[in-house]
N, CA, C and O atoms as a GROMACS GRO file, in nm:
protein
  580
    1UNK      N    1   3.556   4.992  -1.810
    1UNK     CA    2   3.594   4.881  -1.827
    1UNK      C    3   3.552   4.819  -2.025
    1UNK      O    4   3.442   4.832  -2.078
    2UNK      N    5   3.657   4.766  -2.080
    2UNK     CA    6   3.632   4.719  -2.222
    2UNK      C    7   3.592   4.613  -2.192
    2UNK      O    8   3.634   4.549  -2.095
    3UNK      N    9   3.469   4.565  -2.301
    3UNK     CA   10   3.439   4.441  -2.297
    3UNK      C   11   3.492   4.351  -2.430
    3UNK      O   12   3.502   4.422  -2.529
    4UNK      N   13   3.520   4.246  -2.447
    4UNK     CA   14   3.606   4.152  -2.541
    4UNK      C   15   3.521   4.077  -2.640
    4UNK      O   16   3.438   4.014  -2.575
    5UNK      N   17   3.510   4.064  -2.728
    5UNK     CA   18   3.433   3.940  -2.773
    5UNK      C   19   3.556   3.899  -2.892
    5UNK      O   20   3.610   3.988  -2.958
    6UNK      N   21   3.581   3.796  -2.904
    6UNK     CA   22   3.667   3.699  -2.956
    6UNK      C   23   3.599   3.628  -3.101
    6UNK      O   24   3.490   3.575  -3.081
    7UNK      N   25   3.637   3.624  -3.207
    7UNK     CA   26   3.610   3.543  -3.305
    7UNK      C   27   3.662   3.531  -3.424
    7UNK      O   28   3.734   3.622  -3.464
    8UNK      N   29   3.638   3.421  -3.504
    8UNK     CA   30   3.719   3.368  -3.625
    8UNK      C   31   3.656   3.248  -3.663
    8UNK      O   32   3.563   3.206  -3.594
    9UNK      N   33   3.689   3.194  -3.752
    9UNK     CA   34   3.684   3.089  -3.835
    9UNK      C   35   3.714   2.959  -3.745
    9UNK      O   36   3.816   2.946  -3.679
   10UNK      N   37   3.610   2.864  -3.753
   10UNK     CA   38   3.613   2.736  -3.682
   10UNK      C   39   3.575   2.773  -3.558
   10UNK      O   40   3.485   2.847  -3.519
   11UNK      N   41   3.676   2.694  -3.491
   11UNK     CA   42   3.646   2.708  -3.336
   11UNK      C   43   3.750   2.779  -3.269
   11UNK      O   44   3.774   2.750  -3.152
   12UNK      N   45   3.828   2.887  -3.340
   12UNK     CA   46   3.940   2.983  -3.293
   12UNK      C   47   3.892   2.997  -3.190
   12UNK      O   48   3.943   2.940  -3.093
   13UNK      N   49   3.794   3.066  -3.178
   13UNK     CA   50   3.773   3.194  -3.070
   13UNK      C   51   3.750   3.111  -2.929
   13UNK      O   52   3.787   3.162  -2.823
   14UNK      N   53   3.695   2.997  -2.930
   14UNK     CA   54   3.651   2.906  -2.861
   14UNK      C   55   3.767   2.830  -2.771
   14UNK      O   56   3.764   2.807  -2.650
   15UNK      N   57   3.874   2.796  -2.868
   15UNK     CA   58   3.987   2.760  -2.795
   15UNK      C   59   4.088   2.860  -2.755
   15UNK      O   60   4.179   2.827  -2.680
   16UNK      N   61   4.075   3.014  -2.813
   16UNK     CA   62   4.169   3.090  -2.739
   16UNK      C   63   4.118   3.142  -2.582
   16UNK      O   64   4.186   3.176  -2.485
   17UNK      N   65   3.983   3.132  -2.598
   17UNK     CA   66   3.926   3.195  -2.459
   17UNK      C   67   3.945   3.080  -2.398
   17UNK      O   68   4.021   3.081  -2.301
   18UNK      N   69   3.880   2.948  -2.439
   18UNK     CA   70   3.941   2.821  -2.329
   18UNK      C   71   4.086   2.824  -2.279
   18UNK      O   72   4.120   2.803  -2.162
   19UNK      N   73   4.162   2.852  -2.376
   19UNK     CA   74   4.310   2.896  -2.305
   19UNK      C   75   4.358   2.991  -2.199
   19UNK      O   76   4.443   2.980  -2.110
   20UNK      N   77   4.268   3.102  -2.241
   20UNK     CA   78   4.264   3.212  -2.158
   20UNK      C   79   4.219   3.171  -2.040
   20UNK      O   80   4.307   3.147  -1.957
   21UNK      N   81   4.098   3.154  -2.003
   21UNK     CA   82   4.030   3.073  -1.878
   21UNK      C   83   4.115   2.981  -1.812
   21UNK      O   84   4.096   2.979  -1.690
   22UNK      N   85   4.227   2.881  -1.865
   22UNK     CA   86   4.286   2.803  -1.779
   22UNK      C   87   4.420   2.887  -1.723
   22UNK      O   88   4.486   2.857  -1.624
   23UNK      N   89   4.436   2.978  -1.795
   23UNK     CA   90   4.562   3.049  -1.724
   23UNK      C   91   4.503   3.132  -1.651
   23UNK      O   92   4.527   3.126  -1.530
   24UNK      N   93   4.413   3.230  -1.696
   24UNK     CA   94   4.356   3.354  -1.602
   24UNK      C   95   4.230   3.351  -1.503
   24UNK      O   96   4.198   3.430  -1.414
   25UNK      N   97   4.173   3.239  -1.546
   25UNK     CA   98   4.043   3.229  -1.451
   25UNK      C   99   3.895   3.288  -1.529
   25UNK      O  100   3.901   3.391  -1.597
   26UNK      N  101   3.791   3.228  -1.514
   26UNK     CA  102   3.708   3.258  -1.564
   26UNK      C  103   3.667   3.446  -1.600
   26UNK      O  104   3.680   3.535  -1.517
   27UNK      N  105   3.633   3.458  -1.701
   27UNK     CA  106   3.648   3.604  -1.751
   27UNK      C  107   3.542   3.672  -1.789
   27UNK      O  108   3.514   3.669  -1.909
   28UNK      N  109   3.457   3.749  -1.696
   28UNK     CA  110   3.356   3.795  -1.711
   28UNK      C  111   3.292   3.883  -1.840
   28UNK      O  112   3.177   3.887  -1.884
   29UNK      N  113   3.402   3.944  -1.875
   29UNK     CA  114   3.395   4.067  -1.946
   29UNK      C  115   3.426   4.029  -2.145
   29UNK      O  116   3.405   4.095  -2.246
   30UNK      N  117   3.493   3.872  -2.116
   30UNK     CA  118   3.534   3.846  -2.270
   30UNK      C  119   3.422   3.701  -2.284
   30UNK      O  120   3.399   3.613  -2.201
   31UNK      N  121   3.372   3.719  -2.416
   31UNK     CA  122   3.286   3.644  -2.501
   31UNK      C  123   3.382   3.559  -2.627
   31UNK      O  124   3.495   3.584  -2.669
   32UNK      N  125   3.316   3.487  -2.652
   32UNK     CA  126   3.373   3.387  -2.789
   32UNK      C  127   3.231   3.366  -2.865
   32UNK      O  128   3.118   3.346  -2.821
   33UNK      N  129   3.286   3.382  -3.018
   33UNK     CA  130   3.186   3.350  -3.103
   33UNK      C  131   3.233   3.318  -3.212
   33UNK      O  132   3.293   3.392  -3.290
   34UNK      N  133   3.203   3.169  -3.230
   34UNK     CA  134   3.301   3.059  -3.337
   34UNK      C  135   3.149   3.067  -3.451
   34UNK      O  136   3.026   3.065  -3.444
   35UNK      N  137   3.263   3.077  -3.556
   35UNK     CA  138   3.176   3.084  -3.729
   35UNK      C  139   3.234   2.963  -3.770
   35UNK      O  140   3.349   2.931  -3.803
   36UNK      N  141   3.136   2.910  -3.761
   36UNK     CA  142   3.159   2.718  -3.816
   36UNK      C  143   3.112   2.729  -3.936
   36UNK      O  144   3.052   2.824  -3.986
   37UNK      N  145   3.155   2.579  -4.002
   37UNK     CA  146   3.164   2.574  -4.156
   37UNK      C  147   3.041   2.602  -4.200
   37UNK      O  148   3.021   2.653  -4.310
   38UNK      N  149   2.928   2.564  -4.100
   38UNK     CA  150   2.783   2.524  -4.129
   38UNK      C  151   2.705   2.667  -4.131
   38UNK      O  152   2.589   2.679  -4.170
   39UNK      N  153   2.779   2.764  -4.087
   39UNK     CA  154   2.715   2.906  -4.047
   39UNK      C  155   2.707   2.975  -4.152
   39UNK      O  156   2.768   2.939  -4.253
   40UNK      N  157   2.641   3.071  -4.151
   40UNK     CA  158   2.597   3.159  -4.294
   40UNK      C  159   2.662   3.272  -4.207
   40UNK      O  160   2.685   3.282  -4.087
   41UNK      N  161   2.686   3.362  -4.329
   41UNK     CA  162   2.732   3.513  -4.254
   41UNK      C  163   2.643   3.578  -4.211
   41UNK      O  164   2.677   3.678  -4.148
   42UNK      N  165   2.490   3.550  -4.228
   42UNK     CA  166   2.379   3.574  -4.164
   42UNK      C  167   2.349   3.563  -4.010
   42UNK      O  168   2.304   3.641  -3.927
   43UNK      N  169   2.404   3.406  -4.006
   43UNK     CA  170   2.399   3.364  -3.837
   43UNK      C  171   2.515   3.396  -3.767
   43UNK      O  172   2.503   3.398  -3.645
   44UNK      N  173   2.664   3.431  -3.833
   44UNK     CA  174   2.739   3.501  -3.792
   44UNK      C  175   2.706   3.671  -3.712
   44UNK      O  176   2.745   3.729  -3.611
   45UNK      N  177   2.607   3.705  -3.834
   45UNK     CA  178   2.600   3.809  -3.790
   45UNK      C  179   2.490   3.844  -3.656
   45UNK      O  180   2.505   3.930  -3.569
   46UNK      N  181   2.395   3.765  -3.671
   46UNK     CA  182   2.311   3.735  -3.536
   46UNK      C  183   2.421   3.722  -3.431
   46UNK      O  184   2.432   3.812  -3.348
   47UNK      N  185   2.511   3.608  -3.427
   47UNK     CA  186   2.562   3.562  -3.307
   47UNK      C  187   2.651   3.700  -3.286
   47UNK      O  188   2.638   3.727  -3.166
   48UNK      N  189   2.716   3.775  -3.333
   48UNK     CA  190   2.805   3.864  -3.301
   48UNK      C  191   2.711   3.969  -3.222
   48UNK      O  192   2.751   4.028  -3.122
   49UNK      N  193   2.603   3.985  -3.268
   49UNK     CA  194   2.453   4.098  -3.272
   49UNK      C  195   2.430   4.063  -3.098
   49UNK      O  196   2.428   4.157  -3.019
   50UNK      N  197   2.416   3.949  -3.061
   50UNK     CA  198   2.399   3.858  -2.955
   50UNK      C  199   2.489   3.888  -2.848
   50UNK      O  200   2.446   3.918  -2.737
   51UNK      N  201   2.645   3.881  -2.882
   51UNK     CA  202   2.707   3.885  -2.799
   51UNK      C  203   2.756   4.058  -2.812
   51UNK      O  204   2.831   4.091  -2.721
   52UNK      N  205   2.730   4.144  -2.890
   52UNK     CA  206   2.757   4.306  -2.847
   52UNK      C  207   2.618   4.274  -2.759
   52UNK      O  208   2.653   4.242  -2.646
   53UNK      N  209   2.492   4.271  -2.772
   53UNK     CA  210   2.425   4.301  -2.689
   53UNK      C  211   2.433   4.257  -2.533
   53UNK      O  212   2.348   4.297  -2.453
   54UNK      N  213   2.510   4.197  -2.506
   54UNK     CA  214   2.554   4.171  -2.402
   54UNK      C  215   2.717   4.216  -2.318
   54UNK      O  216   2.792   4.148  -2.248
   55UNK      N  217   2.725   4.377  -2.370
   55UNK     CA  218   2.829   4.433  -2.360
   55UNK      C  219   2.823   4.574  -2.335
   55UNK      O  220   2.733   4.630  -2.397
   56UNK      N  221   2.898   4.653  -2.256
   56UNK     CA  222   2.869   4.798  -2.222
   56UNK      C  223   2.905   4.872  -2.352
   56UNK      O  224   2.944   4.824  -2.459
   57UNK      N  225   2.887   4.986  -2.322
   57UNK     CA  226   2.972   5.087  -2.447
   57UNK      C  227   3.102   5.070  -2.498
   57UNK      O  228   3.111   5.101  -2.617
   58UNK      N  229   3.208   5.029  -2.441
   58UNK     CA  230   3.334   5.006  -2.482
   58UNK      C  231   3.365   4.861  -2.506
   58UNK      O  232   3.367   4.780  -2.413
   59UNK      N  233   3.397   4.820  -2.667
   59UNK     CA  234   3.383   4.680  -2.672
   59UNK      C  235   3.503   4.693  -2.805
   59UNK      O  236   3.524   4.764  -2.903
   60UNK      N  237   3.564   4.566  -2.732
   60UNK     CA  238   3.696   4.534  -2.835
   60UNK      C  239   3.668   4.416  -2.919
   60UNK      O  240   3.647   4.312  -2.857
   61UNK      N  241   3.663   4.412  -3.038
   61UNK     CA  242   3.626   4.261  -3.099
   61UNK      C  243   3.760   4.243  -3.186
   61UNK      O  244   3.815   4.314  -3.270
   62UNK      N  245   3.789   4.116  -3.130
   62UNK     CA  246   3.959   4.039  -3.184
   62UNK      C  247   3.889   3.919  -3.243
   62UNK      O  248   3.833   3.826  -3.185
   63UNK      N  249   3.908   3.945  -3.386
   63UNK     CA  250   3.922   3.853  -3.522
   63UNK      C  251   4.094   3.784  -3.550
   63UNK      O  252   4.206   3.820  -3.514
   64UNK      N  253   4.046   3.681  -3.626
   64UNK     CA  254   4.165   3.572  -3.682
   64UNK      C  255   4.216   3.650  -3.799
   64UNK      O  256   4.332   3.690  -3.796
   65UNK      N  257   4.116   3.682  -3.934
   65UNK     CA  258   4.197   3.742  -4.021
   65UNK      C  259   4.163   3.852  -4.087
   65UNK      O  260   4.041   3.849  -4.103
   66UNK      N  261   4.222   3.973  -4.147
   66UNK     CA  262   4.176   4.055  -4.185
   66UNK      C  263   4.114   4.019  -4.294
   66UNK      O  264   4.174   3.937  -4.365
   67UNK      N  265   3.985   4.065  -4.337
   67UNK     CA  266   3.913   4.037  -4.465
   67UNK      C  267   3.826   3.898  -4.482
   67UNK      O  268   3.766   3.859  -4.583
   68UNK      N  269   3.835   3.844  -4.368
   68UNK     CA  270   3.756   3.738  -4.359
   68UNK      C  271   3.614   3.763  -4.291
   68UNK      O  272   3.588   3.867  -4.230
   69UNK      N  273   3.533   3.668  -4.307
   69UNK     CA  274   3.362   3.702  -4.268
   69UNK      C  275   3.374   3.735  -4.111
   69UNK      O  276   3.301   3.828  -4.077
   70UNK      N  277   3.428   3.696  -4.038
   70UNK     CA  278   3.430   3.764  -3.885
   70UNK      C  279   3.470   3.881  -3.892
   70UNK      O  280   3.388   3.964  -3.853
   71UNK      N  281   3.591   3.929  -3.937
   71UNK     CA  282   3.648   4.056  -3.939
   71UNK      C  283   3.517   4.151  -4.018
   71UNK      O  284   3.461   4.238  -3.951
   72UNK      N  285   3.481   4.130  -4.142
   72UNK     CA  286   3.385   4.172  -4.210
   72UNK      C  287   3.269   4.198  -4.090
   72UNK      O  288   3.258   4.307  -4.034
   73UNK      N  289   3.211   4.116  -4.069
   73UNK     CA  290   3.085   4.149  -4.034
   73UNK      C  291   3.109   4.211  -3.847
   73UNK      O  292   3.015   4.256  -3.781
   74UNK      N  293   3.239   4.200  -3.800
   74UNK     CA  294   3.238   4.276  -3.676
   74UNK      C  295   3.256   4.452  -3.729
   74UNK      O  296   3.210   4.540  -3.656
   75UNK      N  297   3.315   4.483  -3.839
   75UNK     CA  298   3.350   4.565  -3.896
   75UNK      C  299   3.212   4.668  -3.946
   75UNK      O  300   3.200   4.790  -3.954
   76UNK      N  301   3.124   4.558  -3.972
   76UNK     CA  302   2.991   4.615  -4.058
   76UNK      C  303   2.919   4.647  -3.915
   76UNK      O  304   2.866   4.757  -3.907
   77UNK      N  305   2.911   4.557  -3.799
   77UNK     CA  306   2.833   4.615  -3.697
   77UNK      C  307   2.875   4.737  -3.657
   77UNK      O  308   2.793   4.826  -3.632
   78UNK      N  309   3.036   4.758  -3.644
   78UNK     CA  310   3.086   4.879  -3.564
   78UNK      C  311   3.000   4.971  -3.616
   78UNK      O  312   2.926   5.037  -3.544
   79UNK      N  313   3.003   4.984  -3.790
   79UNK     CA  314   2.978   5.084  -3.840
   79UNK      C  315   2.800   5.138  -3.822
   79UNK      O  316   2.747   5.247  -3.840
   80UNK      N  317   2.739   4.990  -3.773
   80UNK     CA  318   2.596   5.002  -3.758
   80UNK      C  319   2.514   5.005  -3.613
   80UNK      O  320   2.397   4.986  -3.579
   81UNK      N  321   2.659   5.044  -3.534
   81UNK     CA  322   2.609   5.067  -3.362
   81UNK      C  323   2.688   5.212  -3.344
   81UNK      O  324   2.780   5.180  -3.270
   82UNK      N  325   2.698   5.315  -3.365
   82UNK     CA  326   2.775   5.422  -3.345
   82UNK      C  327   2.724   5.440  -3.196
   82UNK      O  328   2.810   5.509  -3.143
   83UNK      N  329   2.645   5.417  -3.122
   83UNK     CA  330   2.628   5.413  -3.020
   83UNK      C  331   2.725   5.353  -2.885
   83UNK      O  332   2.735   5.387  -2.767
   84UNK      N  333   2.783   5.257  -2.962
   84UNK     CA  334   2.890   5.173  -2.889
   84UNK      C  335   3.041   5.209  -2.965
   84UNK      O  336   3.061   5.234  -3.084
   85UNK      N  337   3.131   5.202  -2.859
   85UNK     CA  338   3.262   5.234  -2.926
   85UNK      C  339   3.354   5.113  -2.973
   85UNK      O  340   3.442   5.071  -2.898
   86UNK      N  341   3.341   5.082  -3.045
   86UNK     CA  342   3.370   4.912  -3.091
   86UNK      C  343   3.495   4.944  -3.152
   86UNK      O  344   3.493   5.044  -3.223
   87UNK      N  345   3.591   4.890  -3.144
   87UNK     CA  346   3.715   4.871  -3.192
   87UNK      C  347   3.730   4.706  -3.263
   87UNK      O  348   3.683   4.605  -3.212
   88UNK      N  349   3.799   4.714  -3.376
   88UNK     CA  350   3.804   4.590  -3.435
   88UNK      C  351   3.960   4.522  -3.451
   88UNK      O  352   4.047   4.596  -3.497
   89UNK      N  353   3.990   4.412  -3.423
   89UNK     CA  354   4.172   4.427  -3.449
   89UNK      C  355   4.167   4.294  -3.516
   89UNK      O  356   4.087   4.210  -3.475
   90UNK      N  357   4.240   4.271  -3.607
   90UNK     CA  358   4.257   4.126  -3.695
   90UNK      C  359   4.402   4.089  -3.632
   90UNK      O  360   4.484   4.165  -3.581
   91UNK      N  361   4.411   3.912  -3.656
   91UNK     CA  362   4.548   3.865  -3.661
   91UNK      C  363   4.562   3.850  -3.503
   91UNK      O  364   4.667   3.884  -3.449
   92UNK      N  365   4.455   3.798  -3.430
   92UNK     CA  366   4.468   3.794  -3.284
   92UNK      C  367   4.544   3.664  -3.283
   92UNK      O  368   4.549   3.580  -3.373
   93UNK      N  369   4.623   3.660  -3.128
   93UNK     CA  370   4.719   3.555  -3.090
   93UNK      C  371   4.691   3.536  -2.957
   93UNK      O  372   4.643   3.633  -2.898
   94UNK      N  373   4.708   3.447  -2.902
   94UNK     CA  374   4.691   3.432  -2.749
   94UNK      C  375   4.756   3.529  -2.649
   94UNK      O  376   4.703   3.560  -2.542
   95UNK      N  377   4.878   3.575  -2.691
   95UNK     CA  378   4.927   3.696  -2.571
   95UNK      C  379   4.860   3.794  -2.604
   95UNK      O  380   4.826   3.858  -2.504
   96UNK      N  381   4.816   3.847  -2.723
   96UNK     CA  382   4.739   3.962  -2.729
   96UNK      C  383   4.614   3.942  -2.661
   96UNK      O  384   4.558   4.040  -2.612
   97UNK      N  385   4.555   3.803  -2.652
   97UNK     CA  386   4.425   3.818  -2.587
   97UNK      C  387   4.463   3.821  -2.431
   97UNK      O  388   4.385   3.876  -2.354
   98UNK      N  389   4.552   3.777  -2.395
   98UNK     CA  390   4.593   3.751  -2.232
   98UNK      C  391   4.613   3.879  -2.237
   98UNK      O  392   4.514   3.944  -2.202
   99UNK      N  393   4.711   3.945  -2.270
   99UNK     CA  394   4.732   4.102  -2.237
   99UNK      C  395   4.576   4.212  -2.243
   99UNK      O  396   4.566   4.323  -2.190
  100UNK      N  397   4.487   4.153  -2.310
  100UNK     CA  398   4.371   4.222  -2.314
  100UNK      C  399   4.304   4.231  -2.175
  100UNK      O  400   4.231   4.322  -2.136
  101UNK      N  401   4.339   4.129  -2.112
  101UNK     CA  402   4.240   4.127  -2.024
  101UNK      C  403   4.345   4.166  -1.862
  101UNK      O  404   4.308   4.172  -1.745
  102UNK      N  405   4.442   4.179  -1.906
  102UNK     CA  406   4.564   4.245  -1.800
  102UNK      C  407   4.587   4.392  -1.832
  102UNK      O  408   4.653   4.456  -1.750
  103UNK      N  409   4.551   4.438  -1.914
  103UNK     CA  410   4.607   4.607  -1.962
  103UNK      C  411   4.458   4.679  -1.897
  103UNK      O  412   4.344   4.643  -1.929
  104UNK      N  413   4.486   4.769  -1.817
  104UNK     CA  414   4.389   4.845  -1.812
  104UNK      C  415   4.375   4.974  -1.909
  104UNK      O  416   4.467   5.026  -1.971
  105UNK      N  417   4.266   5.004  -1.908
  105UNK     CA  418   4.223   5.078  -2.019
  105UNK      C  419   4.072   5.102  -1.994
  105UNK      O  420   3.986   5.022  -1.955
  106UNK      N  421   4.061   5.232  -2.026
  106UNK     CA  422   3.931   5.346  -2.027
  106UNK      C  423   3.847   5.355  -2.127
  106UNK      O  424   3.733   5.400  -2.117
  107UNK      N  425   3.919   5.299  -2.266
  107UNK     CA  426   3.814   5.301  -2.387
  107UNK      C  427   3.880   5.185  -2.458
  107UNK      O  428   3.986   5.135  -2.420
  108UNK      N  429   3.818   5.150  -2.555
  108UNK     CA  430   3.834   5.042  -2.659
  108UNK      C  431   3.938   5.097  -2.728
  108UNK      O  432   4.041   5.029  -2.728
  109UNK      N  433   3.939   5.212  -2.795
  109UNK     CA  434   4.030   5.267  -2.885
  109UNK      C  435   4.202   5.239  -2.801
  109UNK      O  436   4.310   5.199  -2.846
  110UNK      N  437   4.167   5.272  -2.696
  110UNK     CA  438   4.315   5.304  -2.620
  110UNK      C  439   4.390   5.142  -2.595
  110UNK      O  440   4.503   5.100  -2.618
  111UNK      N  441   4.261   5.075  -2.535
  111UNK     CA  442   4.336   4.892  -2.522
  111UNK      C  443   4.367   4.861  -2.695
  111UNK      O  444   4.475   4.803  -2.711
  112UNK      N  445   4.311   4.883  -2.790
  112UNK     CA  446   4.351   4.835  -2.899
  112UNK      C  447   4.452   4.878  -2.928
  112UNK      O  448   4.532   4.787  -2.950
  113UNK      N  449   4.512   5.019  -2.946
  113UNK     CA  450   4.621   5.054  -2.960
  113UNK      C  451   4.757   4.990  -2.859
  113UNK      O  452   4.875   4.978  -2.891
  114UNK      N  453   4.716   4.969  -2.777
  114UNK     CA  454   4.798   4.906  -2.681
  114UNK      C  455   4.858   4.759  -2.771
  114UNK      O  456   4.964   4.722  -2.822
  115UNK      N  457   4.742   4.716  -2.754
  115UNK     CA  458   4.758   4.533  -2.775
  115UNK      C  459   4.808   4.530  -2.920
  115UNK      O  460   4.886   4.438  -2.943
  116UNK      N  461   4.780   4.609  -3.020
  116UNK     CA  462   4.840   4.580  -3.144
  116UNK      C  463   5.008   4.591  -3.133
  116UNK      O  464   5.079   4.536  -3.218
  117UNK      N  465   5.053   4.650  -3.044
  117UNK     CA  466   5.206   4.655  -3.070
  117UNK      C  467   5.225   4.544  -2.978
  117UNK      O  468   5.318   4.475  -3.020
  118UNK      N  469   5.165   4.490  -2.849
  118UNK     CA  470   5.215   4.401  -2.763
  118UNK      C  471   5.150   4.237  -2.875
  118UNK      O  472   5.193   4.126  -2.843
  119UNK      N  473   5.088   4.245  -2.951
  119UNK     CA  474   5.066   4.136  -3.023
  119UNK      C  475   5.184   4.128  -3.072
  119UNK      O  476   5.250   4.029  -3.040
  120UNK      N  477   5.249   4.241  -3.172
  120UNK     CA  478   5.341   4.196  -3.257
  120UNK      C  479   5.448   4.132  -3.170
  120UNK      O  480   5.507   4.035  -3.217
  121UNK      N  481   5.487   4.185  -3.022
  121UNK     CA  482   5.618   4.180  -2.990
  121UNK      C  483   5.624   4.007  -2.925
  121UNK      O  484   5.718   3.935  -2.892
  122UNK      N  485   5.497   3.990  -2.928
  122UNK     CA  486   5.508   3.833  -2.895
  122UNK      C  487   5.550   3.714  -2.978
  122UNK      O  488   5.590   3.602  -2.949
  123UNK      N  489   5.525   3.781  -3.098
  123UNK     CA  490   5.579   3.682  -3.218
  123UNK      C  491   5.730   3.677  -3.191
  123UNK      O  492   5.804   3.775  -3.183
  124UNK      N  493   5.766   3.536  -3.177
  124UNK     CA  494   5.961   3.558  -3.181
  124UNK      C  495   5.972   3.387  -3.248
  124UNK      O  496   5.880   3.307  -3.262
  125UNK      N  497   6.098   3.372  -3.276
  125UNK     CA  498   6.123   3.263  -3.330
  125UNK      C  499   6.245   3.193  -3.227
  125UNK      O  500   6.334   3.267  -3.185
  126UNK      N  501   6.243   3.049  -3.191
  126UNK     CA  502   6.350   2.986  -3.080
  126UNK      C  503   6.449   3.003  -3.187
  126UNK      O  504   6.438   2.994  -3.309
  127UNK      N  505   6.556   3.034  -3.108
  127UNK     CA  506   6.686   3.038  -3.196
  127UNK      C  507   6.785   2.941  -3.070
  127UNK      O  508   6.838   3.003  -2.978
  128UNK      N  509   6.798   2.800  -3.080
  128UNK     CA  510   6.932   2.768  -2.984
  128UNK      C  511   7.070   2.827  -3.010
  128UNK      O  512   7.120   2.842  -3.122
  129UNK      N  513   7.122   2.857  -2.897
  129UNK     CA  514   7.211   2.939  -2.872
  129UNK      C  515   7.318   2.840  -2.788
  129UNK      O  516   7.285   2.833  -2.669
  130UNK      N  517   7.411   2.779  -2.812
  130UNK     CA  518   7.504   2.712  -2.756
  130UNK      C  519   7.575   2.783  -2.659
  130UNK      O  520   7.648   2.879  -2.682
  131UNK      N  521   7.541   2.712  -2.505
  131UNK     CA  522   7.627   2.784  -2.352
  131UNK      C  523   7.776   2.699  -2.376
  131UNK      O  524   7.816   2.592  -2.422
  132UNK      N  525   7.816   2.797  -2.327
  132UNK     CA  526   7.974   2.764  -2.311
  132UNK      C  527   8.012   2.750  -2.167
  132UNK      O  528   8.000   2.853  -2.100
  133UNK      N  529   8.058   2.640  -2.106
  133UNK     CA  530   8.091   2.645  -1.949
  133UNK      C  531   8.179   2.755  -1.927
  133UNK      O  532   8.255   2.796  -2.015
  134UNK      N  533   8.171   2.815  -1.790
  134UNK     CA  534   8.210   2.902  -1.733
  134UNK      C  535   8.324   2.884  -1.605
  134UNK      O  536   8.264   2.924  -1.505
  135UNK      N  537   8.423   2.854  -1.576
  135UNK     CA  538   8.478   2.811  -1.472
  135UNK      C  539   8.427   2.922  -1.341
  135UNK      O  540   8.449   3.043  -1.346
  136UNK      N  541   8.365   2.862  -1.238
  136UNK     CA  542   8.279   2.907  -1.152
  136UNK      C  543   8.377   3.008  -1.055
  136UNK      O  544   8.329   3.092  -0.979
  137UNK      N  545   8.494   2.989  -1.069
  137UNK     CA  546   8.631   3.050  -1.007
  137UNK      C  547   8.656   3.170  -1.073
  137UNK      O  548   8.727   3.254  -1.017
  138UNK      N  549   8.607   3.192  -1.186
  138UNK     CA  550   8.656   3.310  -1.237
  138UNK      C  551   8.534   3.411  -1.218
  138UNK      O  552   8.412   3.409  -1.236
  139UNK      N  553   8.655   3.521  -1.160
  139UNK     CA  554   8.587   3.655  -1.096
  139UNK      C  555   8.460   3.694  -1.155
  139UNK      O  556   8.369   3.728  -1.078
  140UNK      N  557   8.442   3.694  -1.278
  140UNK     CA  558   8.342   3.785  -1.384
  140UNK      C  559   8.230   3.651  -1.388
  140UNK      O  560   8.134   3.661  -1.465
  141UNK      N  561   8.243   3.547  -1.320
  141UNK     CA  562   8.119   3.456  -1.322
  141UNK      C  563   7.971   3.479  -1.243
  141UNK      O  564   7.962   3.463  -1.121
  142UNK      N  565   7.876   3.510  -1.313
  142UNK     CA  566   7.780   3.515  -1.209
  142UNK      C  567   7.670   3.410  -1.232
  142UNK      O  568   7.642   3.354  -1.339
  143UNK      N  569   7.612   3.393  -1.110
  143UNK     CA  570   7.522   3.250  -1.128
  143UNK      C  571   7.412   3.307  -1.190
  143UNK      O  572   7.413   3.430  -1.197
  144UNK      N  573   7.307   3.242  -1.240
  144UNK     CA  574   7.197   3.276  -1.311
  144UNK      C  575   7.176   3.290  -1.446
  144UNK      O  576   7.264   3.246  -1.520
  145UNK      N  577   7.112   3.324  -1.478
  145UNK     CA  578   7.072   3.341  -1.666
  145UNK      C  579   7.155   3.454  -1.699
  145UNK      O  580   7.157   3.497  -1.814
   0.00000   0.00000   0.00000
């Protein structure tokens, strides 16, 4: 099993985990770590370290922004804890988080590689397409979508 830590600026991680639990129920293997405006990077490091202390050996850390403090602190902890298999992903979105709990994986690396593609595919722009009314007696007509 891969444990998941979500972190980001402000209450980004708390909001994502709250939405996840609304849709998928309580998640024992998912933790969130907020990085509030009043927090120093030292405090963020302490919060992430405490979250990591409550994980197994396979850990995926999902962050909001590559190069931001949550990302950098997660990467530093990855380097300081070689006994844990920690993978760090930036650009986290809600579909990526949801899929992280639904995708079976034996390792953090396997899960991370799978999620990156799924997270990209979840990004879409709505485009209105006008539908043309079709005569239901037309033999090519199919009911449905």
